[in-house]
C-alpha positions as CSV (number, residue, x, y, z in Angstrom):
1,M,-46.4,22.3,-31.7
2,S,-44.4,25.2,-30.8
3,N,-42.1,27.1,-33.0
4,Q,-38.9,26.5,-30.8
5,N,-40.1,22.8,-30.8
6,Q,-39.4,22.9,-34.6
7,G,-36.0,24.7,-33.8
8,F,-36.6,28.3,-34.3
9,K,-38.4,31.3,-33.1
10,L,-39.4,34.7,-34.8
11,N,-38.0,36.8,-32.7
12,D,-39.2,40.4,-33.5
13,I,-39.7,42.5,-36.3
14,K,-38.0,46.0,-36.9
15,I,-38.7,48.9,-38.9
16,F,-36.3,51.9,-39.3
17,C,-37.0,54.5,-41.6
18,S,-35.2,58.1,-41.9
19,A,-37.3,60.6,-41.7
20,H,-35.9,64.0,-43.4
21,S,-36.0,67.7,-43.0
22,T,-37.4,68.3,-46.4
23,E,-40.4,65.5,-45.5
24,D,-43.1,65.6,-43.7
25,T,-42.8,62.9,-40.7
26,E,-45.9,62.3,-40.2
27,K,-46.2,60.9,-44.1
28,V,-43.1,58.8,-43.0
29,K,-44.6,57.7,-39.6
30,Q,-47.6,56.9,-42.1
31,S,-45.7,55.2,-44.7
32,M,-43.8,52.9,-41.9
33,L,-47.7,51.4,-41.1
34,H,-48.9,50.8,-43.7
35,L,-46.4,47.7,-43.7
36,I,-48.1,46.4,-40.8
37,P,-52.0,45.0,-41.0
38,E,-54.5,48.1,-40.5
39,I,-56.1,45.9,-37.1
40,H,-52.3,46.6,-35.5
41,R,-51.0,50.1,-36.8
42,N,-52.5,51.8,-33.4
43,S,-50.8,49.6,-31.0
44,V,-47.9,49.9,-32.2
45,E,-45.0,52.9,-30.8
46,I,-43.0,54.3,-33.6
47,T,-39.6,55.5,-31.5
48,E,-37.8,58.5,-32.7
49,L,-34.8,59.5,-32.8
50,P,-33.3,63.6,-33.9
51,I,-29.9,63.4,-35.2
52,E,-27.7,65.4,-37.6
53,G,-26.8,64.6,-41.1
54,H,-23.7,64.8,-42.2
55,A,-24.4,68.8,-43.9
56,G,-25.2,69.1,-40.9
57,N,-29.5,68.7,-41.6
58,P,-31.5,67.4,-38.7
59,I,-33.0,64.2,-39.6
60,I,-35.2,61.9,-37.5
61,L,-34.7,58.0,-37.3
62,L,-38.1,56.6,-37.0
63,E,-38.1,52.7,-35.6
64,I,-41.3,50.3,-35.3
65,K,-40.4,47.4,-33.0
66,I,-43.1,44.4,-33.3
67,T,-41.9,41.3,-30.5
68,Q,-45.7,40.2,-30.1
69,K,-46.3,36.3,-31.5
70,R,-49.7,37.6,-32.6
71,K,-48.4,40.6,-34.3
72,I,-45.4,38.8,-35.7
73,N,-47.6,36.2,-37.2
74,D,-49.5,38.9,-38.8
75,S,-47.2,41.3,-40.2
76,L,-46.3,38.0,-42.3
77,A,-49.6,37.5,-43.5
78,F,-50.0,41.1,-43.9
79,L,-46.7,41.3,-46.3
80,A,-47.5,38.1,-48.1
81,E,-50.7,39.1,-49.5
82,K,-49.3,42.7,-50.2
83,L,-46.1,42.1,-51.9
84,D,-46.8,41.1,-56.1
85,D,-45.6,37.5,-57.1
86,L,-41.9,39.3,-58.8
87,D,-41.0,40.8,-55.2
88,K,-41.6,37.9,-54.0
89,E,-39.6,36.5,-56.9
90,T,-36.6,38.8,-56.7
91,I,-36.7,37.8,-52.3
92,T,-36.6,33.6,-53.1
93,E,-33.7,34.5,-55.3
94,E,-31.5,37.2,-53.5
95,L,-32.5,35.3,-49.7
96,E,-29.2,34.0,-49.8
97,S,-27.5,37.9,-49.5
98,R,-30.8,39.1,-47.2
99,I,-29.7,36.8,-44.3
100,S,-27.4,38.3,-42.1
101,K,-25.1,36.1,-39.6
102,D,-26.9,36.6,-37.1
103,N,-30.5,35.3,-38.7
104,C,-32.3,38.4,-39.5
105,V,-33.9,38.6,-43.0
106,Y,-33.1,42.0,-44.2
107,L,-35.7,43.7,-47.3
108,R,-36.0,47.3,-48.2
109,F,-39.5,49.0,-49.2
110,N,-39.8,52.1,-51.4
111,K,-41.7,54.6,-48.9
112,Q,-43.2,56.7,-51.7
113,E,-45.1,53.2,-52.5
114,A,-46.2,52.2,-48.7
115,F,-47.7,56.0,-48.3
116,N,-50.1,54.9,-51.0
117,E,-50.2,51.4,-49.5
118,I,-48.5,49.5,-52.3
119,L,-45.5,47.6,-50.9
120,K,-42.6,48.1,-53.1
121,L,-38.8,46.6,-53.2
122,D,-36.9,48.7,-53.6
123,N,-32.9,49.5,-52.8
124,V,-32.6,52.9,-52.7
125,D,-30.7,54.9,-50.1
126,N,-34.0,56.5,-48.8
127,T,-36.2,53.4,-48.3
128,I,-37.8,51.5,-45.4
129,R,-36.5,49.1,-43.9
130,L,-37.8,45.9,-42.8
131,V,-35.8,43.4,-40.6
132,I,-37.1,40.0,-39.5
133,K,-35.3,38.6,-36.5
134,F,-34.9,34.0,-36.3
135,I,-34.0,32.8,-33.4
136,I,-31.6,29.3,-34.4
137,Y,-32.5,26.4,-31.7
138,K,-31.4,23.7,-33.5
139,A,-29.3,24.1,-36.9
140,A,-31.3,22.3,-40.1
141,D,-30.6,23.2,-43.7
142,N,-32.6,26.4,-45.2
143,I,-34.6,26.9,-42.0
144,I,-35.3,30.3,-42.5
145,Q,-36.4,29.6,-46.2
146,Q,-38.8,26.6,-44.7
147,V,-40.6,29.9,-42.8
148,L,-40.5,32.9,-45.4
149,T,-42.1,29.9,-47.7
150,S,-44.8,28.9,-44.8
151,H,-46.0,32.9,-44.1
152,K,-45.9,32.8,-48.5
153,I,-43.6,35.5,-47.9
154,I,-41.5,33.7,-51.6
155,N,-42.2,31.1,-53.8
């Protein structure tokens, strides 16, 4: 049975990060790639958008967008494997505030820890932001929670 028949679709996963002029952009990209399985790291594109910060400093906005069903599911399984129990519990407790009105789940990861291949939730400004976008076809109670539980992202 397809997810659409179950009332939802995992539409995409987006990973965002900014690389400041004081950071090595290639290392920031590497940190972002550590949020997805190694098997898919060479097949995703990282788009770059140069902007100017408030003080005129150069910043590069980086984005990875994953839309293929297999890559999405593999990435969720990878997250479930890499997240520790404390972070899973944090996501579970904060889930309602992490879901937007347009059915996106927002997670922030420590950029430095990600470079070292450790996924650790963080709430500071300079993080890697991961957004899981759901399309809900049929209203159902806690459908996003059920999907994240089935993928072992939350307990």
